[in-house]
C-alpha positions as CSV (number, residue, x, y, z in Angstrom):
1,M,0.0,0.2,-0.1
2,I,2.8,2.4,0.7
3,A,4.2,2.0,-2.5
4,V,0.9,2.2,-4.4
5,R,0.3,5.7,-2.6
6,S,3.8,6.8,-3.3
7,V,3.7,6.4,-6.7
8,A,0.2,8.2,-6.8
9,F,1.9,11.3,-5.1
10,V,4.9,11.5,-7.4
11,V,2.4,11.3,-10.5
12,A,0.2,14.0,-8.5
13,F,3.5,15.9,-7.5
14,Y,4.6,16.2,-11.1
15,I,0.9,17.1,-12.6
16,W,0.8,20.0,-9.9
17,S,4.1,21.0,-10.6
18,V,3.8,21.2,-14.2
19,M,0.1,22.9,-13.6
20,C,2.0,25.7,-11.6
21,S,5.0,26.1,-13.8
22,L,2.7,27.1,-16.7
23,A,0.2,29.1,-14.3
24,M,3.6,30.9,-13.1
25,F,4.7,31.5,-16.5
26,P,3.4,35.2,-16.6
27,M,4.8,35.7,-13.4
28,L,8.2,36.2,-15.1
29,I,7.3,39.8,-16.1
30,A,5.5,40.7,-13.0
31,P,6.8,41.8,-9.6
32,R,8.8,39.9,-7.8
33,R,6.4,39.3,-4.8
34,W,4.1,37.7,-7.2
35,S,6.1,35.0,-7.9
36,M,6.7,34.1,-4.4
37,V,3.2,33.9,-3.7
38,A,3.1,31.4,-6.6
39,M,5.9,29.5,-5.0
40,A,3.9,29.3,-1.4
41,V,1.0,28.2,-3.1
42,W,2.9,25.3,-4.6
43,G,4.4,24.3,-1.6
44,R,1.3,24.2,0.1
45,G,0.1,22.1,-2.5
46,I,2.4,19.8,-2.1
47,I,2.1,19.7,1.5
48,A,-1.8,18.8,1.0
49,L,-0.9,16.2,-1.4
50,L,1.3,14.4,1.0
51,G,-1.5,14.4,3.7
52,V,-4.3,13.0,1.6
53,I,-2.3,10.8,-0.7
54,C,0.2,9.4,1.8
55,D,-0.8,10.3,5.1
56,V,1.8,12.6,6.1
57,K,1.3,15.0,8.3
58,V,3.5,18.5,8.5
59,E,4.0,20.1,11.5
60,V,6.0,23.5,12.3
61,R,7.3,23.9,15.8
62,G,8.4,26.9,17.3
63,R,6.7,29.3,15.8
64,E,7.8,32.0,18.0
65,H,11.2,31.5,16.6
66,M,10.5,31.9,12.7
67,P,11.9,35.2,11.4
68,K,9.6,37.8,9.7
69,G,11.8,40.4,8.6
70,A,16.0,40.0,7.2
71,S,17.3,37.0,8.6
72,V,19.2,34.1,8.3
73,V,17.8,30.6,8.5
74,A,19.6,27.6,8.4
75,P,17.7,24.4,8.5
76,K,19.0,20.5,8.5
77,H,18.8,19.1,5.2
78,Q,17.4,15.6,4.6
79,C,15.5,15.6,1.5
80,M,14.3,17.9,-1.1
81,F,10.9,18.4,0.6
82,D,13.0,20.8,2.9
83,V,13.1,23.3,0.0
84,F,9.6,23.2,-0.8
85,A,8.0,23.6,2.6
86,Q,9.9,26.7,3.5
87,F,8.0,28.6,1.0
88,A,4.8,27.8,2.7
89,W,5.4,29.4,5.4
90,L,8.2,32.0,5.6
91,P,6.9,35.5,3.8
92,D,9.8,36.0,1.3
93,A,12.3,33.5,1.4
94,C,15.6,33.2,-0.4
95,F,17.4,29.9,-1.0
96,V,21.2,29.9,-1.6
97,M,21.3,27.0,-3.8
98,K,23.8,25.0,-6.4
99,R,24.3,27.0,-9.2
100,E,23.6,24.2,-11.6
101,L,20.1,24.3,-10.5
102,G,19.5,27.2,-12.1
103,W,20.2,25.6,-15.6
104,I,16.7,23.3,-15.2
105,P,14.1,24.9,-17.5
106,F,11.1,26.3,-15.5
107,F,12.7,26.1,-12.1
108,G,15.6,28.1,-13.1
109,W,13.8,30.7,-14.3
110,Y,11.6,31.2,-11.2
111,A,14.6,31.0,-9.2
112,H,16.1,33.5,-11.0
113,K,13.3,36.1,-10.8
114,G,12.4,34.8,-7.2
115,G,16.3,36.3,-6.3
116,M,17.5,32.7,-5.2
117,I,21.4,32.7,-5.1
118,P,23.2,30.1,-6.6
119,V,26.8,29.5,-5.7
120,D,29.4,27.6,-7.3
121,R,30.9,25.1,-5.0
122,A,34.0,24.9,-7.1
123,G,34.6,28.8,-6.5
124,H,36.2,28.3,-2.7
125,S,36.9,31.9,-1.6
126,A,35.6,33.8,-4.9
127,A,32.2,31.9,-4.2
128,L,31.9,32.5,-0.5
129,K,32.8,36.7,-1.1
130,K,30.0,36.7,-3.8
131,L,27.6,34.6,-1.5
132,V,28.0,37.3,1.1
133,A,27.6,40.1,-1.4
134,D,24.9,38.7,-2.9
135,A,23.4,38.1,0.8
136,K,23.6,41.7,1.3
137,Q,21.8,42.7,-1.1
138,R,18.8,40.5,-0.3
139,F,18.9,41.7,3.0
140,A,18.0,45.3,1.7
141,G,14.8,43.8,0.6
142,H,14.4,42.3,4.5
143,R,14.3,38.8,3.2
144,Q,14.8,35.4,5.0
145,L,18.2,33.9,3.6
146,L,17.7,30.2,3.9
147,I,21.2,28.3,3.4
148,F,21.8,24.6,4.4
149,P,24.6,24.4,6.7
150,E,25.6,21.0,5.7
151,G,25.4,22.0,1.7
152,T,23.5,18.8,0.9
153,R,21.4,16.1,2.1
154,Q,22.2,13.8,5.2
155,E,20.8,10.5,6.1
156,P,18.6,10.9,9.1
157,G,20.9,10.5,12.1
158,A,24.0,10.5,10.2
159,A,26.8,12.8,11.5
160,G,26.5,16.5,10.7
161,D,29.2,18.1,8.2
162,Y,28.9,21.8,8.7
163,K,30.5,23.9,5.9
164,P,32.1,27.3,5.8
165,G,29.4,29.4,4.0
166,I,27.1,29.8,7.1
167,A,30.1,31.0,9.5
168,A,30.9,33.6,6.7
169,L,27.2,34.9,6.7
170,Y,27.1,34.8,10.4
171,R,30.2,36.9,10.6
172,E,29.9,39.4,7.9
173,L,26.0,40.0,8.2
174,D,26.1,40.1,11.7
175,V,22.4,39.3,12.2
176,P,20.8,36.2,14.5
177,V,21.0,32.7,12.8
178,H,17.7,30.6,13.1
179,P,18.4,27.1,13.4
180,V,16.0,24.5,12.3
181,A,15.6,20.7,13.0
182,T,13.7,18.1,11.1
183,N,12.9,14.5,10.7
184,S,11.7,15.0,7.1
185,G,14.2,12.4,5.8
186,V,12.2,9.6,7.9
187,H,9.2,9.9,5.6
188,W,10.6,11.6,2.5
189,P,13.9,9.8,2.0
190,A,17.0,11.6,-0.1
191,H,16.4,8.9,-2.9
192,G,13.8,6.3,-3.9
193,Y,10.4,7.1,-4.5
194,L,8.7,5.9,-1.3
195,R,6.8,8.5,1.3
196,Y,6.3,6.8,4.9
197,P,3.3,8.0,7.0
198,G,3.7,10.1,9.5
199,T,4.2,13.4,10.8
200,I,7.5,15.4,9.4
201,V,8.2,18.2,11.8
202,F,10.1,21.4,11.0
203,E,11.2,23.3,14.4
204,Y,12.4,26.5,14.4
205,L,15.3,26.7,17.5
206,E,16.4,29.5,19.5
207,P,18.1,32.0,17.3
208,I,21.9,32.0,17.6
209,P,22.8,35.8,18.5
210,P,25.3,37.8,16.6
211,G,29.0,38.3,17.9
212,L,30.1,34.9,18.8
213,K,33.6,33.9,17.6
214,R,33.5,31.3,14.5
215,A,34.6,28.2,16.6
216,E,31.6,28.8,19.4
217,F,29.0,29.6,16.4
218,M,29.7,26.5,14.6
219,R,29.6,24.2,17.8
220,T,26.4,26.0,19.0
221,L,24.9,25.6,15.9
222,E,25.7,22.1,15.3
223,E,24.7,21.5,18.8
224,R,20.9,22.9,18.7
225,I,20.3,21.3,15.5
226,E,21.7,17.8,16.2
227,T,20.3,17.6,19.2
228,A,16.8,18.8,18.1
229,C,16.8,16.3,15.6
230,A,17.9,13.4,17.7
231,R,15.0,14.2,19.7
232,L,12.5,13.9,17.0
233,L,14.2,10.7,15.7
234,A,13.6,9.1,19.0
235,S,10.2,10.1,19.2
236,G,9.6,7.7,16.2
237,I,6.6,10.1,14.9
């Protein structure tokens, strides 16, 4: 039954995404905020399909810690749903993403229109400098900048591998960082098509204030995220 539901969801996901892509096409010449509203509708539609077809509920905890204006959000990354979902509740989300994703038709066009920040992973220090400069420009519009601290998806329970990009943003932007824990990979694995019933939780944690030394910041960030993720996994939801 899980396999049948999962196949049905995959089909529905692509139908919904194609419908949204075609409906959003005029947004490419409209104001950027219109595109962000359309992305929020797309994300909420995916959440609804998950619940109806796969019996996967989505719960957001720690709403008192959710940012509303210019801020850095640092979510745990376990599957692609971590990207779709954030559009549904953050007012003006801007993602740091791999440059290659911008080459995908429709997705890349809307990402560009939405002001997402592409990063050349092979660019090293030059890429970091550009990331910081782009982030400052987005902050002028009071947006929420999302960066996955590990840079790529990790299996639930895997040891964290936190990259330097988040530390550079923390130092240069001088704003709080909002960590986010999740168990999304339990119900939406990073690989394969199966979607397992249960509750996906995104838990916004207490923000880390600006001004910490790099090592202390990285240690605090990893400790908060990994501890909360371990608690979610142990709960078995």
